[in-house]
N, C-alpha and C positions, 0 to 999 in steps of 0.2 A: 488563510485567505487574507487576513488582516495584514500580515507581514508582507505578502506578495503585493498588496495594494500600496503599502508604504514604500516598498522598494521599486514600484512600477515594473514588476517582473512578471513573467509568465509563470503560472503555477502548473507544475506537472504532477499529477496524482498517479502514483504507481501502485497497483495492486497485484500481488503475485499469489498464485494458488496452486495447490497440488491436486492430483487426481485422487479420489477416494480409493481405499483398498479394494473395493468391489469392482474397480475398473478391470482387473484381470479377468473376472468372470464375463464381462461384456466382450472382451476380445475373444475369449473362448467360444462365445456364442456368435461370433462373426460381426459384432456391432462395435463401432468405434465412436464413443460419445464425446470425443474431444471438441469437435466443432460446435455441437449443441451446448456443451458446458461453457465453452468460450463465449458464445453469444449471451448465455444466461448471466455469466459473471460480468460481462461488459454492461449489460442492461442494469444489473444490480448496482454497479458502481455509478452509473449515470443517475440512478434514482437517489442514491445516497448524497450525491453532490448537488442535486437540484435545488434544495433550499439554500445552500451556500452560494450557488450561482445567482440566485434571485437576490440574496442579501448583498452580494458584491458583484453587481453587473459589469463593473469596469475592470474586473480582473480577468485576464485571458487565461483560460484553463485548457490543458490538454490532458486526456485520460489515457492510461495504459493499463489494461487488464491482461496479464500474461500468465501462461502456464509455466510453472517452475517455482523455485525457491523465492519467497518474498524478499529475504535478506539479499540474495544475489542480485535481484532486479533493482532493489534500492541502492545497493552499492554501485552497480553499473550506472544508474541514473545520477549518482552523486558526482560523477566525473564532469558533468556539465552544469552542476548546480552551484548556487552561491550559498545555499542553506538547505539542509535536509531536516525535515521535521518528522519524528516518529512518535507514536503514542505508547503509553504504558497504562496498564490497569491500576486502579486504586486497590491497594491491599490493606485489609483491616489488621492483619497480623504484623506486628513490628519485626518479627524474625523472618529470616529466609530471604530469598531473592525477590527483588521488587521490579525487575525488568524481565522481559521475555527474551527468548533466543534471538528473535529478529532484531530487536532494539540493541541487544548486546553486540551482535555481529556488525550492525551498522555503525555503532559507536566506535568500534575498534578497526573498521576497515574502510569507512567512507573517506574520500579525499576532500570533502567539504565539511564545514562546521555542522554539528548535529545538535538539534534542540529536541529534548525529550519532554513531551507534554503529557501530563496525567489526564486520563479521560475524566470528564466531569460526571 
């Protein structure tokens, strides 16, 4: 949000998500929960962003909660971005991988610069 404000840029928040494995059982029962899950995920994204929107009221924000690979959605969004910001978890162990699969994919395939920010 702070960088978008400095750049006077629109902030596009992209959240990708996959269906849980139990989705197959819903289809077998004749129920397709995709629409309901899409609404729930969109509402959850709006709630997560609410305090940030209040803190940065001058930043224009667009939200995109989409079914499918988070990495692919971020890489696609990077085509129109001047900066892509992805998070990474703080790891206590000094050994092993310190970034996840999504961050790794975005770092290697995004067409815009990528900033990796550790979660506080």
